[in-house]
N, CA, C, O and CB atoms as a CASP TS submission, in Angstrom:
PFRMAT TS
TARGET T0000
AUTHOR 0000-0000-0000
METHOD Language model
MODEL 1
PARENT N/A
ATOM      1  N   MET     1     -56.165  81.149 113.027  1.00  0.00           N
ATOM      2  CA  MET     1     -57.253  82.093 113.153  1.00  0.00           C
ATOM      3  C   MET     1     -56.832  83.272 114.027  1.00  0.00           C
ATOM      4  O   MET     1     -57.162  84.419 113.728  1.00  0.00           O
ATOM      5  CB  MET     1     -58.493  81.407 113.730  1.00  0.00           C
ATOM      6  N   LEU     2     -56.110  82.989 115.096  1.00  0.00           N
ATOM      7  CA  LEU     2     -55.687  84.050 116.008  1.00  0.00           C
ATOM      8  C   LEU     2     -54.665  84.971 115.346  1.00  0.00           C
ATOM      9  O   LEU     2     -54.673  86.181 115.573  1.00  0.00           O
ATOM     10  CB  LEU     2     -55.102  83.448 117.289  1.00  0.00           C
ATOM     11  N   LYS     3     -53.774  84.387 114.517  1.00  0.00           N
ATOM     12  CA  LYS     3     -52.790  85.210 113.806  1.00  0.00           C
ATOM     13  C   LYS     3     -53.469  86.148 112.819  1.00  0.00           C
ATOM     14  O   LYS     3     -53.070  87.304 112.676  1.00  0.00           O
ATOM     15  CB  LYS     3     -51.779  84.323 113.072  1.00  0.00           C
ATOM     16  N   THR     4     -54.477  85.657 112.153  1.00  0.00           N
ATOM     17  CA  THR     4     -55.206  86.496 111.199  1.00  0.00           C
ATOM     18  C   THR     4     -55.913  87.632 111.921  1.00  0.00           C
ATOM     19  O   THR     4     -55.894  88.776 111.467  1.00  0.00           O
ATOM     20  CB  THR     4     -56.223  85.660 110.404  1.00  0.00           C
ATOM     21  N   ALA     5     -56.529  87.313 113.035  1.00  0.00           N
ATOM     22  CA  ALA     5     -57.232  88.343 113.805  1.00  0.00           C
ATOM     23  C   ALA     5     -56.254  89.383 114.338  1.00  0.00           C
ATOM     24  O   ALA     5     -56.556  90.576 114.343  1.00  0.00           O
ATOM     25  CB  ALA     5     -58.015  87.708 114.969  1.00  0.00           C
ATOM     26  N   ALA     6     -55.096  88.940 114.782  1.00  0.00           N
ATOM     27  CA  ALA     6     -54.092  89.874 115.286  1.00  0.00           C
ATOM     28  C   ALA     6     -53.556  90.753 114.156  1.00  0.00           C
ATOM     29  O   ALA     6     -53.293  91.937 114.364  1.00  0.00           O
ATOM     30  CB  ALA     6     -52.938  89.111 115.961  1.00  0.00           C
ATOM     31  N   GLY     7     -53.393  90.185 112.970  1.00  0.00           N
ATOM     32  CA  GLY     7     -52.922  90.963 111.826  1.00  0.00           C
ATOM     33  C   GLY     7     -53.928  92.019 111.408  1.00  0.00           C
ATOM     34  O   GLY     7     -53.556  93.151 111.101  1.00  0.00           O
ATOM     35  N   VAL     8     -55.201  91.651 111.396  1.00  0.00           N
ATOM     36  CA  VAL     8     -56.245  92.605 111.035  1.00  0.00           C
ATOM     37  C   VAL     8     -56.338  93.707 112.079  1.00  0.00           C
ATOM     38  O   VAL     8     -56.472  94.883 111.739  1.00  0.00           O
ATOM     39  CB  VAL     8     -57.601  91.896 110.885  1.00  0.00           C
ATOM     40  N   ALA     9     -56.266  93.327 113.350  1.00  0.00           N
ATOM     41  CA  ALA     9     -56.340  94.325 114.426  1.00  0.00           C
ATOM     42  C   ALA     9     -55.119  95.247 114.386  1.00  0.00           C
ATOM     43  O   ALA     9     -55.248  96.451 114.609  1.00  0.00           O
ATOM     44  CB  ALA     9     -56.440  93.629 115.809  1.00  0.00           C
ATOM     45  N   GLY    10     -53.951  94.701 114.108  1.00  0.00           N
ATOM     46  CA  GLY    10     -52.744  95.522 114.025  1.00  0.00           C
ATOM     47  C   GLY    10     -52.793  96.487 112.855  1.00  0.00           C
ATOM     48  O   GLY    10     -52.395  97.645 112.983  1.00  0.00           O
ATOM     49  N   GLY    11     -53.279  96.015 111.713  1.00  0.00           N
ATOM     50  CA  GLY    11     -53.428  96.891 110.553  1.00  0.00           C
ATOM     51  C   GLY    11     -54.426  98.002 110.804  1.00  0.00           C
ATOM     52  O   GLY    11     -54.204  99.146 110.409  1.00  0.00           O
ATOM     53  N   ALA    12     -55.534  97.665 111.465  1.00  0.00           N
ATOM     54  CA  ALA    12     -56.545  98.676 111.792  1.00  0.00           C
ATOM     55  C   ALA    12     -55.986  99.696 112.774  1.00  0.00           C
ATOM     56  O   ALA    12     -56.301 100.883 112.682  1.00  0.00           O
ATOM     57  CB  ALA    12     -57.805  98.014 112.377  1.00  0.00           C
ATOM     58  N   LEU    13     -55.164  99.248 113.705  1.00  0.00           N
ATOM     59  CA  LEU    13     -54.577 100.168 114.688  1.00  0.00           C
ATOM     60  C   LEU    13     -53.604 101.132 114.016  1.00  0.00           C
ATOM     61  O   LEU    13     -53.555 102.309 114.371  1.00  0.00           O
ATOM     62  CB  LEU    13     -53.857  99.383 115.801  1.00  0.00           C
ATOM     63  N   LEU    14     -52.826 100.641 113.044  1.00  0.00           N
ATOM     64  CA  LEU    14     -51.850 101.507 112.385  1.00  0.00           C
ATOM     65  C   LEU    14     -52.516 102.599 111.550  1.00  0.00           C
ATOM     66  O   LEU    14     -51.957 103.685 111.397  1.00  0.00           O
ATOM     67  CB  LEU    14     -50.934 100.678 111.504  1.00  0.00           C
ATOM     68  N   PHE    15     -53.695 102.324 111.014  1.00  0.00           N
ATOM     69  CA  PHE    15     -54.376 103.316 110.202  1.00  0.00           C
ATOM     70  C   PHE    15     -55.384 104.142 110.983  1.00  0.00           C
ATOM     71  O   PHE    15     -56.104 104.954 110.400  1.00  0.00           O
ATOM     72  CB  PHE    15     -55.059 102.646 109.064  1.00  0.00           C
ATOM     73  N   SER    16     -55.444 103.948 112.275  1.00  0.00           N
ATOM     74  CA  SER    16     -56.299 104.782 113.112  1.00  0.00           C
ATOM     75  C   SER    16     -55.563 106.081 113.438  1.00  0.00           C
ATOM     76  O   SER    16     -54.355 106.167 113.218  1.00  0.00           O
ATOM     77  CB  SER    16     -56.708 104.030 114.416  1.00  0.00           C
ATOM     78  N   PRO    17     -56.258 107.091 113.956  1.00  0.00           N
ATOM     79  CA  PRO    17     -55.570 108.340 114.321  1.00  0.00           C
ATOM     80  C   PRO    17     -54.466 108.141 115.361  1.00  0.00           C
ATOM     81  O   PRO    17     -53.502 108.904 115.410  1.00  0.00           O
ATOM     82  CB  PRO    17     -56.576 109.339 114.849  1.00  0.00           C
ATOM     83  N   VAL    18     -54.616 107.127 116.175  1.00  0.00           N
ATOM     84  CA  VAL    18     -53.583 106.847 117.189  1.00  0.00           C
ATOM     85  C   VAL    18     -52.332 106.264 116.548  1.00  0.00           C
ATOM     86  O   VAL    18     -51.220 106.533 117.002  1.00  0.00           O
ATOM     87  CB  VAL    18     -54.123 105.878 118.258  1.00  0.00           C
ATOM     88  N   GLY    19     -52.503 105.461 115.488  1.00  0.00           N
ATOM     89  CA  GLY    19     -51.370 104.771 114.882  1.00  0.00           C
ATOM     90  C   GLY    19     -50.635 105.567 113.825  1.00  0.00           C
ATOM     91  O   GLY    19     -49.527 105.188 113.445  1.00  0.00           O
ATOM     92  N   MET    20     -51.203 106.648 113.338  1.00  0.00           N
ATOM     93  CA  MET    20     -50.546 107.407 112.279  1.00  0.00           C
ATOM     94  C   MET    20     -49.184 107.978 112.673  1.00  0.00           C
ATOM     95  O   MET    20     -48.278 107.962 111.840  1.00  0.00           O
ATOM     96  CB  MET    20     -51.435 108.521 111.848  1.00  0.00           C
ATOM     97  N   PRO    21     -48.990 108.474 113.875  1.00  0.00           N
ATOM     98  CA  PRO    21     -47.625 108.909 114.240  1.00  0.00           C
ATOM     99  C   PRO    21     -46.603 107.770 114.191  1.00  0.00           C
ATOM    100  O   PRO    21     -45.425 107.998 113.916  1.00  0.00           O
ATOM    101  CB  PRO    21     -47.632 109.515 115.638  1.00  0.00           C
ATOM    102  N   ILE    22     -47.057 106.557 114.458  1.00  0.00           N
ATOM    103  CA  ILE    22     -46.153 105.395 114.380  1.00  0.00           C
ATOM    104  C   ILE    22     -45.744 105.160 112.934  1.00  0.00           C
ATOM    105  O   ILE    22     -44.573 104.919 112.642  1.00  0.00           O
ATOM    106  CB  ILE    22     -46.829 104.119 114.965  1.00  0.00           C
ATOM    107  N   VAL    23     -46.722 105.231 112.025  1.00  0.00           N
ATOM    108  CA  VAL    23     -46.427 105.027 110.601  1.00  0.00           C
ATOM    109  C   VAL    23     -45.473 106.097 110.101  1.00  0.00           C
ATOM    110  O   VAL    23     -44.530 105.790 109.371  1.00  0.00           O
ATOM    111  CB  VAL    23     -47.723 105.038 109.765  1.00  0.00           C
ATOM    112  N   HIS    24     -45.699 107.340 110.476  1.00  0.00           N
ATOM    113  CA  HIS    24     -44.821 108.432 110.051  1.00  0.00           C
ATOM    114  C   HIS    24     -43.430 108.285 110.668  1.00  0.00           C
ATOM    115  O   HIS    24     -42.428 108.599 110.025  1.00  0.00           O
ATOM    116  CB  HIS    24     -45.430 109.792 110.436  1.00  0.00           C
ATOM    117  N   GLY    25     -43.370 107.816 111.892  1.00  0.00           N
ATOM    118  CA  GLY    25     -42.071 107.600 112.534  1.00  0.00           C
ATOM    119  C   GLY    25     -41.267 106.523 111.847  1.00  0.00           C
ATOM    120  O   GLY    25     -40.064 106.680 111.643  1.00  0.00           O
ATOM    121  N   VAL    26     -41.922 105.420 111.486  1.00  0.00           N
ATOM    122  CA  VAL    26     -41.237 104.325 110.795  1.00  0.00           C
ATOM    123  C   VAL    26     -40.763 104.779 109.414  1.00  0.00           C
ATOM    124  O   VAL    26     -39.657 104.446 108.989  1.00  0.00           O
ATOM    125  CB  VAL    26     -42.168 103.097 110.665  1.00  0.00           C
ATOM    126  N   ALA    27     -41.611 105.543 108.718  1.00  0.00           N
ATOM    127  CA  ALA    27     -41.211 106.052 107.407  1.00  0.00           C
ATOM    128  C   ALA    27     -40.026 107.010 107.538  1.00  0.00           C
ATOM    129  O   ALA    27     -39.119 106.990 106.705  1.00  0.00           O
ATOM    130  CB  ALA    27     -42.397 106.759 106.719  1.00  0.00           C
ATOM    131  N   GLY    28     -40.027 107.836 108.561  1.00  0.00           N
ATOM    132  CA  GLY    28     -38.902 108.748 108.789  1.00  0.00           C
ATOM    133  C   GLY    28     -37.619 108.003 109.094  1.00  0.00           C
ATOM    134  O   GLY    28     -36.547 108.386 108.625  1.00  0.00           O
ATOM    135  N   LEU    29     -37.723 106.942 109.875  1.00  0.00           N
ATOM    136  CA  LEU    29     -36.533 106.131 110.170  1.00  0.00           C
ATOM    137  C   LEU    29     -35.998 105.468 108.904  1.00  0.00           C
ATOM    138  O   LEU    29     -34.786 105.367 108.719  1.00  0.00           O
ATOM    139  CB  LEU    29     -36.858 105.058 111.230  1.00  0.00           C
ATOM    140  N   ALA    30     -36.898 105.017 108.036  1.00  0.00           N
ATOM    141  CA  ALA    30     -36.455 104.385 106.789  1.00  0.00           C
ATOM    142  C   ALA    30     -35.720 105.385 105.903  1.00  0.00           C
ATOM    143  O   ALA    30     -34.682 105.060 105.326  1.00  0.00           O
ATOM    144  CB  ALA    30     -37.655 103.791 106.032  1.00  0.00           C
ATOM    145  N   VAL    31     -36.249 106.587 105.795  1.00  0.00           N
ATOM    146  CA  VAL    31     -35.597 107.613 104.973  1.00  0.00           C
ATOM    147  C   VAL    31     -34.248 108.003 105.566  1.00  0.00           C
ATOM    148  O   VAL    31     -33.271 108.171 104.835  1.00  0.00           O
ATOM    149  CB  VAL    31     -36.499 108.857 104.844  1.00  0.00           C
ATOM    150  N   ALA    32     -34.190 108.147 106.888  1.00  0.00           N
ATOM    151  CA  ALA    32     -32.931 108.510 107.542  1.00  0.00           C
ATOM    152  C   ALA    32     -31.890 107.408 107.373  1.00  0.00           C
ATOM    153  O   ALA    32     -30.715 107.701 107.154  1.00  0.00           O
ATOM    154  CB  ALA    32     -33.163 108.792 109.035  1.00  0.00           C
ATOM    155  N   SER    33     -32.300 106.161 107.471  1.00  0.00           N
ATOM    156  CA  SER    33     -31.337 105.069 107.333  1.00  0.00           C
ATOM    157  C   SER    33     -30.822 104.976 105.899  1.00  0.00           C
ATOM    158  O   SER    33     -29.659 104.634 105.685  1.00  0.00           O
ATOM    159  CB  SER    33     -31.974 103.734 107.755  1.00  0.00           C
ATOM    160  N   LEU    34     -31.673 105.277 104.911  1.00  0.00           N
ATOM    161  CA  LEU    34     -31.186 105.297 103.530  1.00  0.00           C
ATOM    162  C   LEU    34     -30.145 106.393 103.331  1.00  0.00           C
ATOM    163  O   LEU    34     -29.164 106.200 102.612  1.00  0.00           O
ATOM    164  CB  LEU    34     -32.351 105.496 102.555  1.00  0.00           C
ATOM    165  N   GLY    35     -30.359 107.542 103.966  1.00  0.00           N
ATOM    166  CA  GLY    35     -29.373 108.617 103.885  1.00  0.00           C
ATOM    167  C   GLY    35     -28.056 108.236 104.516  1.00  0.00           C
ATOM    168  O   GLY    35     -26.991 108.549 103.984  1.00  0.00           O
ATOM    169  N   VAL    36     -28.123 107.562 105.646  1.00  0.00           N
ATOM    170  CA  VAL    36     -26.896 107.124 106.326  1.00  0.00           C
ATOM    171  C   VAL    36     -26.164 106.088 105.480  1.00  0.00           C
ATOM    172  O   VAL    36     -24.937 106.122 105.384  1.00  0.00           O
ATOM    173  CB  VAL    36     -27.222 106.541 107.725  1.00  0.00           C
ATOM    174  N   MET    37     -26.903 105.170 104.867  1.00  0.00           N
ATOM    175  CA  MET    37     -26.259 104.164 104.015  1.00  0.00           C
ATOM    176  C   MET    37     -25.604 104.810 102.796  1.00  0.00           C
ATOM    177  O   MET    37     -24.504 104.422 102.403  1.00  0.00           O
ATOM    178  CB  MET    37     -27.284 103.112 103.563  1.00  0.00           C
ATOM    179  N   ALA    38     -26.268 105.784 102.203  1.00  0.00           N
ATOM    180  CA  ALA    38     -25.694 106.466 101.039  1.00  0.00           C
ATOM    181  C   ALA    38     -24.437 107.233 101.427  1.00  0.00           C
ATOM    182  O   ALA    38     -23.437 107.198 100.710  1.00  0.00           O
ATOM    183  CB  ALA    38     -26.722 107.421 100.412  1.00  0.00           C
ATOM    184  N   ALA    39     -24.487 107.920 102.551  1.00  0.00           N
ATOM    185  CA  ALA    39     -23.307 108.662 103.006  1.00  0.00           C
ATOM    186  C   ALA    39     -22.154 107.711 103.321  1.00  0.00           C
ATOM    187  O   ALA    39     -20.999 108.014 103.021  1.00  0.00           O
ATOM    188  CB  ALA    39     -23.648 109.509 104.246  1.00  0.00           C
ATOM    189  N   GLY    40     -22.460 106.578 103.916  1.00  0.00           N
ATOM    190  CA  GLY    40     -21.418 105.601 104.222  1.00  0.00           C
ATOM    191  C   GLY    40     -20.770 105.029 102.979  1.00  0.00           C
ATOM    192  O   GLY    40     -19.556 104.829 102.945  1.00  0.00           O
ATOM    193  N   SER    41     -21.567 104.763 101.960  1.00  0.00           N
ATOM    194  CA  SER    41     -20.976 104.218 100.737  1.00  0.00           C
ATOM    195  C   SER    41     -20.132 105.265 100.008  1.00  0.00           C
ATOM    196  O   SER    41     -19.100 104.933  99.425  1.00  0.00           O
ATOM    197  CB  SER    41     -22.074 103.692  99.807  1.00  0.00           C
ATOM    198  N   VAL    42     -20.564 106.522 100.040  1.00  0.00           N
ATOM    199  CA  VAL    42     -19.776 107.591  99.419  1.00  0.00           C
ATOM    200  C   VAL    42     -18.460 107.783 100.162  1.00  0.00           C
ATOM    201  O   VAL    42     -17.402 107.904  99.544  1.00  0.00           O
ATOM    202  CB  VAL    42     -20.573 108.911  99.396  1.00  0.00           C
ATOM    203  N   LEU    43     -18.531 107.811 101.487  1.00  0.00           N
ATOM    204  CA  LEU    43     -17.296 107.966 102.268  1.00  0.00           C
ATOM    205  C   LEU    43     -16.366 106.777 102.091  1.00  0.00           C
ATOM    206  O   LEU    43     -15.146 106.944 102.067  1.00  0.00           O
ATOM    207  CB  LEU    43     -17.622 108.148 103.747  1.00  0.00           C
ATOM    208  N   GLY    44     -16.923 105.579 101.968  1.00  0.00           N
ATOM    209  CA  GLY    44     -16.094 104.399 101.720  1.00  0.00           C
ATOM    210  C   GLY    44     -15.371 104.491 100.390  1.00  0.00           C
ATOM    211  O   GLY    44     -14.193 104.147 100.293  1.00  0.00           O
ATOM    212  N   ALA    45     -16.071 104.953  99.367  1.00  0.00           N
ATOM    213  CA  ALA    45     -15.439 105.104  98.052  1.00  0.00           C
ATOM    214  C   ALA    45     -14.344 106.162  98.088  1.00  0.00           C
ATOM    215  O   ALA    45     -13.294 105.997  97.466  1.00  0.00           O
ATOM    216  CB  ALA    45     -16.486 105.470  96.992  1.00  0.00           C
ATOM    217  N   ILE    46     -14.589 107.240  98.812  1.00  0.00           N
ATOM    218  CA  ILE    46     -13.587 108.312  98.913  1.00  0.00           C
ATOM    219  C   ILE    46     -12.348 107.819  99.639  1.00  0.00           C
ATOM    220  O   ILE    46     -11.229 108.079  99.196  1.00  0.00           O
ATOM    221  CB  ILE    46     -14.170 109.538  99.639  1.00  0.00           C
ATOM    222  N   THR    47     -12.528 107.114 100.743  1.00  0.00           N
ATOM    223  CA  THR    47     -11.367 106.623 101.490  1.00  0.00           C
ATOM    224  C   THR    47     -10.599 105.575 100.695  1.00  0.00           C
ATOM    225  O   THR    47      -9.376 105.496 100.806  1.00  0.00           O
ATOM    226  CB  THR    47     -11.805 106.039 102.834  1.00  0.00           C
ATOM    227  N   ASP    48     -11.298 104.765  99.890  1.00  0.00           N
ATOM    228  CA  ASP    48     -10.592 103.813  99.029  1.00  0.00           C
ATOM    229  C   ASP    48      -9.732 104.531  98.005  1.00  0.00           C
ATOM    230  O   ASP    48      -8.588 104.144  97.769  1.00  0.00           O
ATOM    231  CB  ASP    48     -11.584 102.893  98.321  1.00  0.00           C
ATOM    232  N   LYS    49     -10.276 105.575  97.396  1.00  0.00           N
ATOM    233  CA  LYS    49      -9.513 106.333  96.397  1.00  0.00           C
ATOM    234  C   LYS    49      -8.319 107.036  97.038  1.00  0.00           C
ATOM    235  O   LYS    49      -7.240 107.080  96.449  1.00  0.00           O
ATOM    236  CB  LYS    49     -10.417 107.364  95.698  1.00  0.00           C
ATOM    237  N   ILE    50      -8.502 107.585  98.239  1.00  0.00           N
ATOM    238  CA  ILE    50      -7.383 108.230  98.935  1.00  0.00           C
ATOM    239  C   ILE    50      -6.314 107.206  99.274  1.00  0.00           C
ATOM    240  O   ILE    50      -5.123 107.481  99.134  1.00  0.00           O
ATOM    241  CB  ILE    50      -7.868 108.939 100.216  1.00  0.00           C
ATOM    242  N   GLY    51      -6.734 106.021  99.723  1.00  0.00           N
ATOM    243  CA  GLY    51      -5.772 104.965 100.038  1.00  0.00           C
ATOM    244  C   GLY    51      -5.010 104.514  98.813  1.00  0.00           C
ATOM    245  O   GLY    51      -3.809 104.256  98.889  1.00  0.00           O
ATOM    246  N   ASP    52      -5.697 104.413  97.673  1.00  0.00           N
ATOM    247  CA  ASP    52      -5.015 104.034  96.433  1.00  0.00           C
ATOM    248  C   ASP    52      -4.025 105.103  95.999  1.00  0.00           C
ATOM    249  O   ASP    52      -2.942 104.787  95.505  1.00  0.00           O
ATOM    250  CB  ASP    52      -6.031 103.785  95.319  1.00  0.00           C
ATOM    251  N   ALA    53      -4.391 106.366  96.181  1.00  0.00           N
ATOM    252  CA  ALA    53      -3.513 107.456  95.764  1.00  0.00           C
ATOM    253  C   ALA    53      -2.283 107.562  96.661  1.00  0.00           C
ATOM    254  O   ALA    53      -1.219 107.973  96.199  1.00  0.00           O
ATOM    255  CB  ALA    53      -4.274 108.775  95.768  1.00  0.00           C
ATOM    256  N   MET    54      -2.412 107.203  97.917  1.00  0.00           N
ATOM    257  CA  MET    54      -1.296 107.342  98.862  1.00  0.00           C
ATOM    258  C   MET    54      -0.412 106.098  98.915  1.00  0.00           C
ATOM    259  O   MET    54       0.657 106.135  99.525  1.00  0.00           O
ATOM    260  CB  MET    54      -1.829 107.641 100.252  1.00  0.00           C
ATOM    261  N   ALA    55      -0.832 105.000  98.292  1.00  0.00           N
ATOM    262  CA  ALA    55      -0.035 103.776  98.312  1.00  0.00           C
ATOM    263  C   ALA    55       1.207 103.968  97.443  1.00  0.00           C
ATOM    264  O   ALA    55       1.148 104.647  96.417  1.00  0.00           O
ATOM    265  CB  ALA    55      -0.870 102.558  97.820  1.00  0.00           C
ATOM    266  N   PRO    56       2.318 103.377  97.846  1.00  0.00           N
ATOM    267  CA  PRO    56       3.522 103.459  97.002  1.00  0.00           C
ATOM    268  C   PRO    56       3.262 102.833  95.640  1.00  0.00           C
ATOM    269  O   PRO    56       2.468 101.900  95.523  1.00  0.00           O
ATOM    270  CB  PRO    56       4.720 102.761  97.687  1.00  0.00           C
ATOM    271  N   LYS    57       3.928 103.344  94.613  1.00  0.00           N
ATOM    272  CA  LYS    57       3.665 102.896  93.243  1.00  0.00           C
ATOM    273  C   LYS    57       3.922 101.407  93.063  1.00  0.00           C
ATOM    274  O   LYS    57       3.187 100.754  92.323  1.00  0.00           O
ATOM    275  CB  LYS    57       4.519 103.681  92.267  1.00  0.00           C
ATOM    276  N   GLU    58       4.928 100.852  93.706  1.00  0.00           N
ATOM    277  CA  GLU    58       5.229  99.434  93.512  1.00  0.00           C
ATOM    278  C   GLU    58       4.187  98.534  94.169  1.00  0.00           C
ATOM    279  O   GLU    58       4.078  97.362  93.808  1.00  0.00           O
ATOM    280  CB  GLU    58       6.607  99.111  94.066  1.00  0.00           C
ATOM    281  N   ASN    59       3.417  99.055  95.126  1.00  0.00           N
ATOM    282  CA  ASN    59       2.396  98.249  95.783  1.00  0.00           C
ATOM    283  C   ASN    59       1.021  98.401  95.145  1.00  0.00           C
ATOM    284  O   ASN    59       0.105  97.652  95.485  1.00  0.00           O
ATOM    285  CB  ASN    59       2.317  98.614  97.238  1.00  0.00           C
ATOM    286  N   ARG    60       0.855  99.337  94.243  1.00  0.00           N
ATOM    287  CA  ARG    60      -0.448  99.519  93.599  1.00  0.00           C
ATOM    288  C   ARG    60      -0.766  98.320  92.727  1.00  0.00           C
ATOM    289  O   ARG    60       0.055  97.886  91.919  1.00  0.00           O
ATOM    290  CB  ARG    60      -0.474 100.814  92.760  1.00  0.00           C
ATOM    291  N   GLY    61      -1.946  97.800  92.898  1.00  0.00           N
ATOM    292  CA  GLY    61      -2.375  96.665  92.104  1.00  0.00           C
ATOM    293  C   GLY    61      -1.895  95.339  92.635  1.00  0.00           C
ATOM    294  O   GLY    61      -2.170  94.310  92.017  1.00  0.00           O
ATOM    295  N   ALA    62      -1.193  95.308  93.748  1.00  0.00           N
ATOM    296  CA  ALA    62      -0.706  94.040  94.289  1.00  0.00           C
ATOM    297  C   ALA    62      -1.864  93.171  94.753  1.00  0.00           C
ATOM    298  O   ALA    62      -1.775  91.944  94.711  1.00  0.00           O
ATOM    299  CB  ALA    62       0.266  94.288  95.449  1.00  0.00           C
ATOM    300  N   GLU    63      -2.964  93.803  95.200  1.00  0.00           N
ATOM    301  CA  GLU    63      -4.100  93.030  95.679  1.00  0.00           C
ATOM    302  C   GLU    63      -4.831  92.360  94.533  1.00  0.00           C
ATOM    303  O   GLU    63      -5.454  91.315  94.722  1.00  0.00           O
ATOM    304  CB  GLU    63      -5.054  93.915  96.457  1.00  0.00           C
ATOM    305  N   SER    64      -4.766  92.948  93.344  1.00  0.00           N
ATOM    306  CA  SER    64      -5.531  92.421  92.224  1.00  0.00           C
ATOM    307  C   SER    64      -4.700  91.557  91.291  1.00  0.00           C
ATOM    308  O   SER    64      -5.187  91.173  90.228  1.00  0.00           O
ATOM    309  CB  SER    64      -6.136  93.548  91.451  1.00  0.00           C
ATOM    310  N   SER    65      -3.468  91.239  91.649  1.00  0.00           N
ATOM    311  CA  SER    65      -2.647  90.417  90.763  1.00  0.00           C
ATOM    312  C   SER    65      -3.159  88.981  90.776  1.00  0.00           C
ATOM    313  O   SER    65      -3.712  88.513  91.771  1.00  0.00           O
ATOM    314  CB  SER    65      -1.156  90.468  91.185  1.00  0.00           C
ATOM    315  N   ASP    66      -2.967  88.295  89.657  1.00  0.00           N
ATOM    316  CA  ASP    66      -3.479  86.937  89.535  1.00  0.00           C
ATOM    317  C   ASP    66      -2.608  85.936  90.281  1.00  0.00           C
ATOM    318  O   ASP    66      -3.125  84.956  90.818  1.00  0.00           O
ATOM    319  CB  ASP    66      -3.578  86.547  88.075  1.00  0.00           C
ATOM    320  N   SER    67      -1.320  86.156  90.327  1.00  0.00           N
ATOM    321  CA  SER    67      -0.440  85.204  90.993  1.00  0.00           C
ATOM    322  C   SER    67      -0.044  85.734  92.366  1.00  0.00           C
ATOM    323  O   SER    67       0.234  86.921  92.535  1.00  0.00           O
ATOM    324  CB  SER    67       0.814  84.928  90.137  1.00  0.00           C
ATOM    325  N   GLY    68      -0.024  84.844  93.329  1.00  0.00           N
ATOM    326  CA  GLY    68       0.326  85.235  94.686  1.00  0.00           C
ATOM    327  C   GLY    68       1.824  85.314  94.909  1.00  0.00           C
ATOM    328  O   GLY    68       2.262  85.839  95.933  1.00  0.00           O
ATOM    329  N   ASP    69       2.625  84.805  93.974  1.00  0.00           N
ATOM    330  CA  ASP    69       4.078  84.776  94.161  1.00  0.00           C
ATOM    331  C   ASP    69       4.758  85.911  93.387  1.00  0.00           C
ATOM    332  O   ASP    69       5.837  85.708  92.830  1.00  0.00           O
ATOM    333  CB  ASP    69       4.646  83.416  93.715  1.00  0.00           C
ATOM    334  N   ARG    70       4.163  87.067  93.343  1.00  0.00           N
ATOM    335  CA  ARG    70       4.704  88.179  92.580  1.00  0.00           C
ATOM    336  C   ARG    70       6.075  88.628  93.101  1.00  0.00           C
ATOM    337  O   ARG    70       6.956  88.957  92.307  1.00  0.00           O
ATOM    338  CB  ARG    70       3.732  89.341  92.611  1.00  0.00           C
ATOM    339  N   TYR    71       6.258  88.645  94.401  1.00  0.00           N
ATOM    340  CA  TYR    71       7.514  89.109  94.993  1.00  0.00           C
ATOM    341  C   TYR    71       8.453  87.976  95.369  1.00  0.00           C
ATOM    342  O   TYR    71       9.538  88.217  95.896  1.00  0.00           O
ATOM    343  CB  TYR    71       7.227  89.935  96.209  1.00  0.00           C
ATOM    344  N   ASP    72       8.041  86.735  95.099  1.00  0.00           N
ATOM    345  CA  ASP    72       8.869  85.587  95.476  1.00  0.00           C
ATOM    346  C   ASP    72       9.812  85.142  94.345  1.00  0.00           C
ATOM    347  O   ASP    72      10.548  84.168  94.501  1.00  0.00           O
ATOM    348  CB  ASP    72       7.976  84.422  95.886  1.00  0.00           C
ATOM    349  N   ARG    73       9.791  85.832  93.245  1.00  0.00           N
ATOM    350  CA  ARG    73      10.656  85.428  92.119  1.00  0.00           C
ATOM    351  C   ARG    73      12.114  85.834  92.401  1.00  0.00           C
ATOM    352  O   ARG    73      12.390  86.903  92.944  1.00  0.00           O
ATOM    353  CB  ARG    73      10.159  86.077  90.780  1.00  0.00           C
ATOM    354  N   ASP    74      13.007  84.963  92.020  1.00  0.00           N
ATOM    355  CA  ASP    74      14.447  85.236  92.226  1.00  0.00           C
ATOM    356  C   ASP    74      15.128  85.638  90.958  1.00  0.00           C
ATOM    357  O   ASP    74      16.330  85.900  90.959  1.00  0.00           O
ATOM    358  CB  ASP    74      15.147  84.027  92.799  1.00  0.00           C
TER
END
């Protein structure tokens, strides 16, 4: 019963004139964090492509080979 009352009171507080700046602040933080995540994933993809381009030709694809003994053959 107390949890329900606290939830109702908290919801009423967030939609009051006092709580609206809190709601807008949380929404702004969510939008900003999505932008940061998108920028991070784009930069990660770019750095992966640069790393692949700068790797020596004989080492390209070594991570994705099926057998681990690629260089151990005599």
